[in-house]
Biopython code that builds the backbone (N, CA, C, O; Angstrom):
import numpy as np
from Bio.PDB.StructureBuilder import StructureBuilder

atoms = [
    (1, "MET", "N", (85.625, 81.313, 76.648)),
    (1, "MET", "CA", (85.919, 82.597, 77.241)),
    (1, "MET", "C", (86.780, 83.403, 76.255)),
    (1, "MET", "O", (87.676, 82.860, 75.610)),
    (2, "ARG", "N", (86.498, 84.674, 76.155)),
    (2, "ARG", "CA", (87.166, 85.541, 75.198)),
    (2, "ARG", "C", (88.392, 86.227, 75.814)),
    (2, "ARG", "O", (88.355, 86.660, 76.965)),
    (3, "VAL", "N", (89.454, 86.318, 75.052)),
    (3, "VAL", "CA", (90.694, 86.965, 75.505)),
    (3, "VAL", "C", (90.533, 88.476, 75.380)),
    (3, "VAL", "O", (90.177, 88.977, 74.313)),
    (4, "LEU", "N", (90.802, 89.223, 76.497)),
    (4, "LEU", "CA", (90.735, 90.681, 76.478)),
    (4, "LEU", "C", (91.992, 91.297, 75.879)),
    (4, "LEU", "O", (91.926, 92.304, 75.174)),
    (5, "TRP", "N", (93.133, 90.685, 76.164)),
    (5, "TRP", "CA", (94.415, 91.209, 75.673)),
    (5, "TRP", "C", (95.371, 90.043, 75.488)),
    (5, "TRP", "O", (95.365, 89.097, 76.275)),
    (6, "SER", "N", (96.171, 90.109, 74.471)),
    (6, "SER", "CA", (97.166, 89.086, 74.205)),
    (6, "SER", "C", (98.483, 89.783, 73.857)),
    (6, "SER", "O", (98.504, 90.748, 73.093)),
    (7, "GLY", "N", (99.565, 89.288, 74.420)),
    (7, "GLY", "CA", (100.860, 89.910, 74.159)),
    (7, "GLY", "C", (101.983, 89.051, 74.685)),
    (7, "GLY", "O", (101.798, 87.868, 74.971)),
    (8, "VAL", "N", (103.154, 89.656, 74.811)),
    (8, "VAL", "CA", (104.319, 88.923, 75.318)),
    (8, "VAL", "C", (105.057, 89.785, 76.339)),
    (8, "VAL", "O", (105.018, 91.014, 76.292)),
    (9, "ILE", "N", (105.722, 89.107, 77.251)),
    (9, "ILE", "CA", (106.630, 89.760, 78.197)),
    (9, "ILE", "C", (108.011, 89.231, 77.868)),
    (9, "ILE", "O", (108.206, 88.020, 77.767)),
    (10, "GLN", "N", (108.970, 90.129, 77.698)),
    (10, "GLN", "CA", (110.305, 89.726, 77.274)),
    (10, "GLN", "C", (111.342, 90.124, 78.325)),
    (10, "GLN", "O", (111.404, 91.279, 78.746)),
    (11, "PHE", "N", (112.157, 89.145, 78.742)),
    (11, "PHE", "CA", (113.278, 89.362, 79.653)),
    (11, "PHE", "C", (114.549, 88.940, 78.925)),
    (11, "PHE", "O", (114.944, 87.776, 78.983)),
    (12, "GLY", "N", (115.176, 89.866, 78.255)),
    (12, "GLY", "CA", (116.384, 89.540, 77.494)),
    (12, "GLY", "C", (116.057, 88.598, 76.352)),
    (12, "GLY", "O", (115.341, 88.971, 75.423)),
    (13, "LEU", "N", (116.584, 87.362, 76.416)),
    (13, "LEU", "CA", (116.324, 86.378, 75.370)),
    (13, "LEU", "C", (115.101, 85.503, 75.662)),
    (13, "LEU", "O", (114.691, 84.712, 74.813)),
    (14, "VAL", "N", (114.523, 85.638, 76.845)),
    (14, "VAL", "CA", (113.360, 84.838, 77.230)),
    (14, "VAL", "C", (112.091, 85.609, 76.893)),
    (14, "VAL", "O", (111.933, 86.760, 77.301)),
    (15, "VAL", "N", (111.183, 84.975, 76.145)),
    (15, "VAL", "CA", (109.922, 85.593, 75.747)),
    (15, "VAL", "C", (108.778, 84.739, 76.283)),
    (15, "VAL", "O", (108.707, 83.542, 76.004)),
    (16, "LEU", "N", (107.864, 85.369, 77.069)),
    (16, "LEU", "CA", (106.727, 84.652, 77.653)),
    (16, "LEU", "C", (105.426, 85.154, 77.030)),
    (16, "LEU", "O", (105.119, 86.343, 77.126)),
    (17, "PRO", "N", (104.654, 84.268, 76.393)),
    (17, "PRO", "CA", (103.360, 84.685, 75.868)),
    (17, "PRO", "C", (102.365, 84.882, 77.011)),
    (17, "PRO", "O", (102.353, 84.103, 77.964)),
    (18, "VAL", "N", (101.530, 85.923, 76.921)),
    (18, "VAL", "CA", (100.572, 86.259, 77.977)),
    (18, "VAL", "C", (99.203, 86.495, 77.362)),
    (18, "VAL", "O", (99.082, 87.141, 76.321)),
    (19, "LYS", "N", (98.157, 85.959, 78.021)),
    (19, "LYS", "CA", (96.774, 86.227, 77.620)),
    (19, "LYS", "C", (96.011, 86.700, 78.847)),
    (19, "LYS", "O", (96.155, 86.120, 79.924)),
    (20, "LEU", "N", (95.206, 87.736, 78.705)),
    (20, "LEU", "CA", (94.440, 88.295, 79.804)),
    (20, "LEU", "C", (92.961, 87.998, 79.581)),
    (20, "LEU", "O", (92.393, 88.360, 78.550)),
    (21, "PHE", "N", (92.344, 87.335, 80.556)),
    (21, "PHE", "CA", (90.931, 86.991, 80.505)),
    (21, "PHE", "C", (90.175, 87.785, 81.558)),
    (21, "PHE", "O", (90.772, 88.223, 82.542)),
    (22, "SER", "N", (88.885, 87.977, 81.376)),
    (22, "SER", "CA", (88.069, 88.637, 82.399)),
    (22, "SER", "C", (87.824, 87.653, 83.544)),
    (22, "SER", "O", (87.840, 86.438, 83.343)),
    (23, "ALA", "N", (87.599, 88.181, 84.729)),
    (23, "ALA", "CA", (87.382, 87.351, 85.911)),
    (23, "ALA", "C", (86.005, 86.697, 85.851)),
    (23, "ALA", "O", (85.041, 87.294, 85.371)),
    (24, "THR", "N", (85.928, 85.461, 86.346)),
    (24, "THR", "CA", (84.642, 84.764, 86.392)),
    (24, "THR", "C", (84.003, 84.850, 87.768)),
    (24, "THR", "O", (82.793, 84.671, 87.899)),
    (25, "GLU", "N", (84.807, 85.124, 88.806)),
    (25, "GLU", "CA", (84.317, 85.270, 90.169)),
    (25, "GLU", "C", (84.995, 86.461, 90.816)),
    (25, "GLU", "O", (86.106, 86.835, 90.438)),
    (26, "GLU", "N", (84.321, 87.059, 91.800)),
    (26, "GLU", "CA", (84.903, 88.187, 92.525)),
    (26, "GLU", "C", (85.597, 87.676, 93.778)),
    (26, "GLU", "O", (85.004, 86.949, 94.574)),
    (27, "HIS", "N", (86.863, 88.062, 93.949)),
    (27, "HIS", "CA", (87.639, 87.679, 95.124)),
    (27, "HIS", "C", (88.273, 88.917, 95.730)),
    (27, "HIS", "O", (88.611, 89.867, 95.023)),
    (28, "GLN", "N", (88.431, 88.897, 97.048)),
    (28, "GLN", "CA", (89.093, 89.993, 97.740)),
    (28, "GLN", "C", (90.580, 89.669, 97.859)),
    (28, "GLN", "O", (90.950, 88.583, 98.303)),
    (29, "VAL", "N", (91.424, 90.609, 97.462)),
    (29, "VAL", "CA", (92.870, 90.420, 97.535)),
    (29, "VAL", "C", (93.370, 91.085, 98.809)),
    (29, "VAL", "O", (93.100, 92.262, 99.047)),
    (30, "ARG", "N", (94.091, 90.340, 99.619)),
    (30, "ARG", "CA", (94.659, 90.880, 100.854)),
    (30, "ARG", "C", (96.173, 90.864, 100.752)),
    (30, "ARG", "O", (96.792, 89.810, 100.597)),
    (31, "LEU", "N", (96.754, 92.043, 100.840)),
    (31, "LEU", "CA", (98.207, 92.161, 100.800)),
    (31, "LEU", "C", (98.692, 92.413, 102.228)),
    (31, "LEU", "O", (98.306, 93.398, 102.857)),
    (32, "ARG", "N", (99.526, 91.532, 102.726)),
    (32, "ARG", "CA", (100.006, 91.634, 104.098)),
    (32, "ARG", "C", (101.492, 91.935, 104.109)),
    (32, "ARG", "O", (102.269, 91.318, 103.381)),
    (33, "GLU", "N", (101.881, 92.898, 104.948)),
    (33, "GLU", "CA", (103.294, 93.221, 105.108)),
    (33, "GLU", "C", (103.876, 92.313, 106.182)),
    (33, "GLU", "O", (103.244, 92.080, 107.213)),
    (34, "ILE", "N", (105.073, 91.803, 105.943)),
    (34, "ILE", "CA", (105.743, 90.902, 106.883)),
    (34, "ILE", "C", (107.014, 91.570, 107.398)),
    (34, "ILE", "O", (107.813, 92.090, 106.618)),
    (35, "HIS", "N", (107.194, 91.550, 108.724)),
    (35, "HIS", "CA", (108.389, 92.104, 109.356)),
    (35, "HIS", "C", (109.547, 91.138, 109.121)),
    (35, "HIS", "O", (109.448, 89.958, 109.456)),
    (36, "ALA", "N", (110.642, 91.629, 108.548)),
    (36, "ALA", "CA", (111.763, 90.775, 108.153)),
    (36, "ALA", "C", (112.438, 90.093, 109.345)),
    (36, "ALA", "O", (112.892, 88.956, 109.221)),
    (37, "ALA", "N", (112.513, 90.759, 110.483)),
    (37, "ALA", "CA", (113.261, 90.222, 111.631)),
    (37, "ALA", "C", (112.600, 88.985, 112.239)),
    (37, "ALA", "O", (113.283, 88.010, 112.552)),
    (38, "ASP", "N", (111.267, 89.019, 112.407)),
    (38, "ASP", "CA", (110.600, 87.901, 113.081)),
    (38, "ASP", "C", (109.490, 87.256, 112.253)),
    (38, "ASP", "O", (108.776, 86.385, 112.752)),
    (39, "SER", "N", (109.337, 87.671, 111.001)),
    (39, "SER", "CA", (108.318, 87.138, 110.081)),
    (39, "SER", "C", (106.890, 87.328, 110.591)),
    (39, "SER", "O", (105.986, 86.593, 110.193)),
    (40, "GLY", "N", (106.686, 88.305, 111.464)),
    (40, "GLY", "CA", (105.345, 88.617, 111.959)),
    (40, "GLY", "C", (104.667, 89.627, 111.049)),
    (40, "GLY", "O", (105.327, 90.325, 110.279)),
    (41, "ARG", "N", (103.333, 89.700, 111.143)),
    (41, "ARG", "CA", (102.591, 90.656, 110.337)),
    (41, "ARG", "C", (102.738, 92.067, 110.890)),
    (41, "ARG", "O", (102.786, 92.255, 112.105)),
    (42, "VAL", "N", (102.809, 93.060, 110.006)),
    (42, "VAL", "CA", (102.895, 94.466, 110.386)),
    (42, "VAL", "C", (101.473, 94.984, 110.547)),
    (42, "VAL", "O", (100.636, 94.805, 109.662)),
    (43, "GLN", "N", (101.201, 95.634, 111.689)),
    (43, "GLN", "CA", (99.858, 96.148, 111.959)),
    (43, "GLN", "C", (99.883, 97.674, 111.901)),
    (43, "GLN", "O", (100.712, 98.317, 112.545)),
    (44, "HIS", "N", (98.967, 98.241, 111.123)),
    (44, "HIS", "CA", (98.863, 99.688, 111.007)),
    (44, "HIS", "C", (97.658, 100.146, 111.830)),
    (44, "HIS", "O", (96.565, 99.598, 111.690)),
    (45, "ARG", "N", (97.856, 101.139, 112.678)),
    (45, "ARG", "CA", (96.772, 101.666, 113.510)),
    (45, "ARG", "C", (96.514, 103.115, 113.150)),
    (45, "ARG", "O", (97.438, 103.845, 112.791)),
    (46, "ARG", "N", (95.263, 103.534, 113.246)),
    (46, "ARG", "CA", (94.899, 104.930, 112.991)),
    (46, "ARG", "C", (94.484, 105.562, 114.304)),
    (46, "ARG", "O", (93.831, 104.921, 115.128)),
    (47, "PHE", "N", (94.863, 106.828, 114.505)),
    (47, "PHE", "CA", (94.493, 107.535, 115.720)),
    (47, "PHE", "C", (94.298, 109.007, 115.380)),
    (47, "PHE", "O", (94.866, 109.503, 114.406)),
    (48, "PRO", "N", (93.496, 109.707, 116.181)),
    (48, "PRO", "CA", (93.227, 111.122, 115.892)),
    (48, "PRO", "C", (94.449, 111.993, 116.138)),
    (48, "PRO", "O", (95.246, 111.715, 117.035)),
    (49, "ARG", "N", (94.596, 113.040, 115.347)),
    (49, "ARG", "CA", (95.717, 113.968, 115.506)),
    (49, "ARG", "C", (95.462, 114.968, 116.631)),
    (49, "ARG", "O", (96.413, 115.418, 117.270)),
    (50, "THR", "N", (94.211, 115.328, 116.888)),
    (50, "THR", "CA", (93.895, 116.287, 117.947)),
    (50, "THR", "C", (92.902, 115.679, 118.929)),
    (50, "THR", "O", (92.121, 114.793, 118.581)),
    (51, "VAL", "N", (92.949, 116.174, 120.163)),
    (51, "VAL", "CA", (91.994, 115.762, 121.181)),
    (51, "VAL", "C", (90.724, 116.572, 120.964)),
    (51, "VAL", "O", (90.801, 117.784, 120.760)),
    (52, "LYS", "N", (89.546, 115.928, 121.003)),
    (52, "LYS", "CA", (88.302, 116.622, 120.699)),
    (52, "LYS", "C", (87.980, 117.743, 121.680)),
    (52, "LYS", "O", (87.394, 118.752, 121.289)),
    (53, "SER", "N", (88.352, 117.583, 122.949)),
    (53, "SER", "CA", (87.986, 118.586, 123.947)),
    (53, "SER", "C", (88.898, 119.813, 123.935)),
    (53, "SER", "O", (88.558, 120.829, 124.541)),
    (54, "GLY", "N", (90.028, 119.743, 123.272)),
    (54, "GLY", "CA", (90.956, 120.875, 123.263)),
    (54, "GLY", "C", (91.731, 120.926, 121.969)),
    (54, "GLY", "O", (91.369, 120.297, 120.974)),
    (55, "THR", "N", (92.803, 121.689, 122.006)),
    (55, "THR", "CA", (93.604, 121.839, 120.794)),
    (55, "THR", "C", (94.984, 121.198, 120.946)),
    (55, "THR", "O", (95.875, 121.437, 120.132)),
    (56, "ARG", "N", (95.159, 120.378, 121.996)),
    (56, "ARG", "CA", (96.447, 119.712, 122.177)),
    (56, "ARG", "C", (96.691, 118.733, 121.044)),
    (56, "ARG", "O", (95.762, 118.100, 120.542)),
    (57, "ARG", "N", (97.922, 118.618, 120.655)),
    (57, "ARG", "CA", (98.283, 117.664, 119.601)),
    (57, "ARG", "C", (99.113, 116.544, 120.215)),
    (57, "ARG", "O", (99.744, 116.710, 121.258)),
    (58, "LEU", "N", (99.094, 115.398, 119.538)),
    (58, "LEU", "CA", (99.922, 114.291, 119.985)),
    (58, "LEU", "C", (101.377, 114.615, 119.711)),
    (58, "LEU", "O", (101.693, 115.320, 118.753)),
    (59, "GLY", "N", (102.266, 114.099, 120.555)),
    (59, "GLY", "CA", (103.693, 114.345, 120.383)),
    (59, "GLY", "C", (104.271, 113.531, 119.244)),
    (59, "GLY", "O", (103.547, 112.857, 118.511)),
    (60, "ALA", "N", (105.559, 113.599, 119.107)),
    (60, "ALA", "CA", (106.251, 112.872, 118.037)),
    (60, "ALA", "C", (106.117, 111.375, 118.259)),
    (60, "ALA", "O", (105.978, 110.923, 119.396)),
    (61, "ALA", "N", (106.157, 110.615, 117.194)),
    (61, "ALA", "CA", (106.032, 109.162, 117.279)),
    (61, "ALA", "C", (107.146, 108.607, 118.162)),
    (61, "ALA", "O", (108.301, 109.016, 118.046)),
    (62, "GLY", "N", (106.793, 107.683, 119.036)),
    (62, "GLY", "CA", (107.781, 107.059, 119.895)),
    (62, "GLY", "C", (108.014, 107.786, 121.199)),
    (62, "GLY", "O", (108.751, 107.278, 122.045)),
    (63, "SER", "N", (107.420, 108.958, 121.406)),
    (63, "SER", "CA", (107.657, 109.693, 122.637)),
    (63, "SER", "C", (106.606, 109.400, 123.701)),
    (63, "SER", "O", (106.727, 109.874, 124.830)),
    (64, "CYS", "N", (105.576, 108.625, 123.360)),
    (64, "CYS", "CA", (104.503, 108.316, 124.303)),
    (64, "CYS", "C", (104.386, 106.817, 124.493)),
    (64, "CYS", "O", (104.821, 106.027, 123.655)),
    (65, "ARG", "N", (103.782, 106.442, 125.627)),
    (65, "ARG", "CA", (103.529, 105.034, 125.857)),
    (65, "ARG", "C", (102.318, 104.605, 125.047)),
    (65, "ARG", "O", (101.463, 105.426, 124.716)),
    (66, "MET", "N", (102.247, 103.328, 124.731)),
    (66, "MET", "CA", (101.142, 102.789, 123.958)),
    (66, "MET", "C", (99.823, 102.957, 124.716)),
    (66, "MET", "O", (99.734, 102.595, 125.889)),
    (67, "GLY", "N", (98.823, 103.491, 124.070)),
    (67, "GLY", "CA", (97.494, 103.627, 124.649)),
    (67, "GLY", "C", (97.299, 104.849, 125.533)),
    (67, "GLY", "O", (96.240, 104.983, 126.146)),
    (68, "SER", "N", (98.279, 105.750, 125.626)),
    (68, "SER", "CA", (98.121, 106.950, 126.443)),
    (68, "SER", "C", (98.268, 108.199, 125.583)),
    (68, "SER", "O", (98.910, 108.165, 124.533)),
    (69, "TRP", "N", (97.672, 109.300, 126.030)),
    (69, "TRP", "CA", (97.771, 110.574, 125.311)),
    (69, "TRP", "C", (99.083, 111.271, 125.657)),
    (69, "TRP", "O", (99.530, 111.225, 126.803)),
    (70, "CYS", "N", (99.686, 111.900, 124.690)),
    (70, "CYS", "CA", (100.908, 112.670, 124.934)),
    (70, "CYS", "C", (100.547, 114.036, 125.513)),
    (70, "CYS", "O", (99.496, 114.595, 125.201)),
    (71, "ARG", "N", (101.400, 114.548, 126.331)),
    (71, "ARG", "CA", (101.148, 115.859, 126.926)),
    (71, "ARG", "C", (102.127, 116.874, 126.404)),
    (71, "ARG", "O", (102.073, 118.041, 126.792)),
]
sb = StructureBuilder()
sb.init_structure("model")
sb.init_model(0)
sb.init_chain("A")
sb.init_seg("    ")
for serial, (resi, resn, name, xyz) in enumerate(atoms, 1):
    if name == "N":
        sb.init_residue(resn, " ", resi, " ")
    sb.init_atom(name, np.array(xyz, "f"), 0.0, 1.0, " ", f" {name:<3s}", serial, name[0])
structure = sb.get_structure()
């Protein structure tokens, strides 16, 4: 296998040699956020900003109950 890049990473007096090779297989990388207080995973949800039937907008975050529309 051929080296794409070769170099060093230096931290003060410590020098680490580094070689970069091309990937031989494709893998999916999953980065998960962890909540510090309980070590649970952080879940991000997407929701529409406007109601399709009208022009009402959702209220400020935290002012509505989960799963209900703000008025």
